[in-house]
DRENDREN-54518 format. One record per residue (C-alpha): z, x, y. Coordinates in steps of 0.2 Angstrom, whole numbers, plus 5000, padded with zeros to 4 digits. Last residue first. Layout:
BEGIN
ZXY
...
//
This chain:
BEGIN
525652654865
524052744872
523252914870
521552904879
520552744885
521252594893
521152424884
519952294892
519052244876
520652214866
520852314850
520852184836
522352174825
522852174807
524752174803
525552244788
527252244777
527952074781
526152004780
524951964794
523151934798
522051924813
523251964827
522251974843
522852104855
523852084872
523452224884
524952344889
524052494882
523852394866
524952244864
525552154849
526251984849
527151854838
527951974825
528651864812
527651944797
528052124803
529852144795
529252314788
527852444792
526052454793
524852424807
523052394803
521652414816
520052314818
518752374831
518352274847
518852424859
518752584850
519752684837
520652844833
522352824823
521452724810
522552654803
524252644811
525952684803
527852654804
527952494813
529752414812
529952234817
531652184822
532952164808
533351984804
534551864813
535451774800
534551634790
534551454792
533651424809
533851234813
532551144823
532651004836
531050934845
530350964862
528850904873
527950994887
526850954902
524950934906
524551124907
525151134889
526951164881
527651134864
529451174862
530451194846
532351204850
533651294840
535251254831
535951384819
535651564816
535051674830
533151704830
532451874828
531051834817
529751704823
529551544813
527651544808
526751394815
525651254809
525051134823
524450954819
523850814830
522550884842
522151024830
522951204827
523151324813
524251474809
525051494826
526251634829
527851574837
528351624855
530151654857
531151534869
532251464854
530651424845
529051424856
527351334854
525851354865
524851194866
523051174868
522551064853
524250974853
523850804862
524750704849
526050734835
526350834820
527251004819
527051094802
528351244800
527951404791
529351534785
529351704792
531051684801
532051554792
531951374790
532551194795
531551054801
530351064787
529250984794
529250964813
529050784818
528350664832
527950794845
526950734860
525950844871
525550794889
523850734892
522350814900
520650734906
519350864912
518150784925
516250784925
514950724938
513550594937
512650514952
511850344951
510650254962
510350184979
511450024978
512850124971
513450204955
514650344952
514750404934
516250524930
515850594913
517350654903
517850834897
519350834886
520850724881
520750544877
520550404890
521550244889
522550274905
520950254915
520850384929
521350294945
520150334959
520450374978
518850374988
518050485001
516450495013
515850315016
517650245013
518650184998
520450164993
521250114976
519650124966
520050064948
518950144934
517850064922
517750154906
516250254900
517250414900
517550384919
516650234927
516550214946
515850084957
514950114974
514850034991
515750155002
515250314993
513750355003
514350535006
515550664997
517350674992
518150594976
520050604976
520850584959
522250474953
523450484937
523250364922
522550494911
523150664916
522050774928
520950924928
519650944942
520950884955
520150844966
518250794963
517150874976
515450864984
514850694977
513250614985
512950434981
511050394980
510350344997
509850165001
508050155005
506650235016
506050105028
507549985031
508850125025
508350235040
508650105053
507749975064
506349945053
504449945050
503749965033
501950005026
501750015007
500050095006
498850215014
497250295008
496450415021
494650455024
493350585025
491850575012
490750425016
491450325031
491950465042
493550535048
493950675061
495150585072
495850415070
496850285079
498050155071
499150035080
500749965074
501249835087
502649785099
503649935102
504249965120
503950085135
503050215124
503250395129
502350495143
502350425160
503450515165
504050675156
505550695145
504350715130
505250775115
504550825098
505550825082
505150905065
505650855047
505550915029
504951095029
505651115046
507451095040
508751085053
507551035067
506551105081
505151065093
506251035108
508051085108
509451065096
508850955081
509450815070
507950765059
508750855044
510050715045
508950575038
508750675022
509850575010
508450465004
507450615000
506050665013
504250685008
503750725026
504850675040
504350645058
505450635073
504850575090
505750575106
505250495123
505450315120
505250235137
506150165152
505750295166
507450345170
508350265155
507450375143
507550305125
507750455114
507050365098
505450325088
505750385070
504350425058
504350435039
502950495028
502850495009
501450605002
500050574989
498950724985
497050714985
496850854998
498350955000
499350955017
499751125024
500951245016
502851235020
503551315036
503551495043
502551455058
500851505052
501151385037
501251235048
502051105037
503251005049
502151005064
502351005083
501050945095
501150925114
500150825126
501650725131
502050675114
501550715096
502550725080
502150805063
500950815048
499750965046
498051005039
497251035057
497950855061
498050765045
499650665047
500350605064
501850535072
501650455089
502450415106
501150345118
500350445132
498750525124
498550385112
498650255126
498650075118
499149985134
500249865126
501749965121
501050045105
502250155096
500950275089
500550325071
499150455073
497950475058
497050635054
495750725045
495550875057
495251045050
496451165042
496351115024
497351135008
496451124991
496951014976
495550884978
494150974988
492650894978
493450724975
492250634986
490750704977
489050664983
489350645002
490650785001
492450784999
493950755010
495250625004
496950615012
498350515003
499650415011
501350335009
502150235022
503750235034
504150175051
505750185060
506250105077
507850175087
508550065100
507750045118
508049855118
506249815120
505649775103
504249645101
504149555085
502749645076
500949655080
499549725069
498249855074
496749945066
495250055070
495550135086
494450285088
495550415097
494550575092
492750585086
492350605068
491250455068
491250265062
492950285055
493850275039
495450195032
495650145014
497050025011
498050004995
498149884980
499349894966
500550044967
501550094982
503250154983
504250184967
506150184969
507050314958
508350364970
507350524973
505850424979
504350404968
502650394977
501150284971
499250274975
497950154970
496150224972
495850224953
496150034953
496349964970
495549964987
495649855003
494449915017
494849965034
493250045042
491949905042
493049765049
493549865065
495249805071
496449665070
497849635056
498549455058
499949415070
501849405072
502249525057
503849505048
503249495030
501649545021
500049435021
499049385037
497349475034
496149445048
495549625047
496049695029
494149705025
493649665008
493249764992
494949724983
495549554988
497149544998
498849504992
499349674986
499149755003
500849825003
501449755020
503149755028
503949705045
505549715054
506749745040
508349645042
509749765046
510349865032
511949965032
511550145028
513250175021
514450025023
515750055037
514949915048
513949925064
513349765071
511449785074
510749625068
512049525078
511249585094
509649485090
508049575091
507249615107
505349585108
504249725101
503149865110
501549925103
501550055088
500050165087
499250245071
497950385073
496750455060
495850625058
494350725051
493450885054
492950965037
492251145038
493751245035
494351195017
495251335010
494751414993
//
């Protein structure tokens, strides 16, 4: 069921603020470097059931809350709201603020609080969490879980002294069931289903709202660009980037509205001002919490988690370096396989990291931790094979030799350049069969992996034997995946069998017989 019979709305305005010290805006290479947050209030210091008007808690404000006593009430308990960001930070909890209005009329100013006046034209950010309630006089939860298309709205305006909701720059939540930006008489929304965006706002659901006041117009001296985000991740500041009015990279998360028309836009930012549309005291209201005003994204949203796009190379020897590429990497630490890794160089988008020399082979977790959280990726650590011994160190074709050492689990073994059949293999031991066909005398056993190779001397004690001689195949007709037996002589030293040019797995061997599995990609028909 859609709610179509509920008119309700709220409006927030921000009035101009005095210039902050230039030192607060020095650009550094740290990701999302924080200036001092301008002002915050989470309402936890106020008494439940009382008006917030006259309240002076919170930080950074230059005056107490002012407004209409009867329509801004501190609530708690079951009315408490929370929202968890992608970096794990929980916004809200504890007390919150219930905002209503004396009637459903538009532009009813119910609340205001001054901040240090911002007049430098730099960007200003505001964030808060909110829940919209639209019920009946007897059941305030009646429409919880439903979307709505009527007005239950708050405007968040950059108040500049004249408190003009029709001229000042504003974000909004609840206008015809949408959230978005309003300026110069125009409304653009993030979640307008009719425009191919997300569904409308849901009654009783908690949302996270972020607004940026920007686009300082040097001609008429005012903020004339508003960007609003709904439920953004800490890494979503960029989706507010747009080309042309009313557009953004992702309209399910952010939308931008430009004015570019005098006298529209706020000439400064000096207070947070709330106007309402469509609210009433009994059944149509907003609950808000954790209000923050700042000069950058990190002030009001938080430090993003590290983002890792690539790790190069993906397989590396312990002790060598890797290059990690992504975002928000300038202030992170790294562990690989649970061991602290040394970072040789580091920027916001890339860093060079030394893989700890003590790590063993195999897949290792690469854990990257920053102020905004932790990101985990994986890396394959490889090590060159090490041969300590070959026992016995002499033998003839068909005999077995045990090779002992380290990092042998993935090696290929050759003797005198001929590949040896592997009987068993672990990281420290490989048992091989000496291939037939070797010349008598000194030979070299070589163990090779993608990390390198190692060798050890070996002596072949018998003269070169006859080549393998296959005289029969049973059955003669078969299919891929089936087992076939090859009979003949001198077969135990055979190190490879191909079927139609495709290597087959040897599952057992004697001097008189080999058992193989027909490979899956063998051709059909009569094949060698």
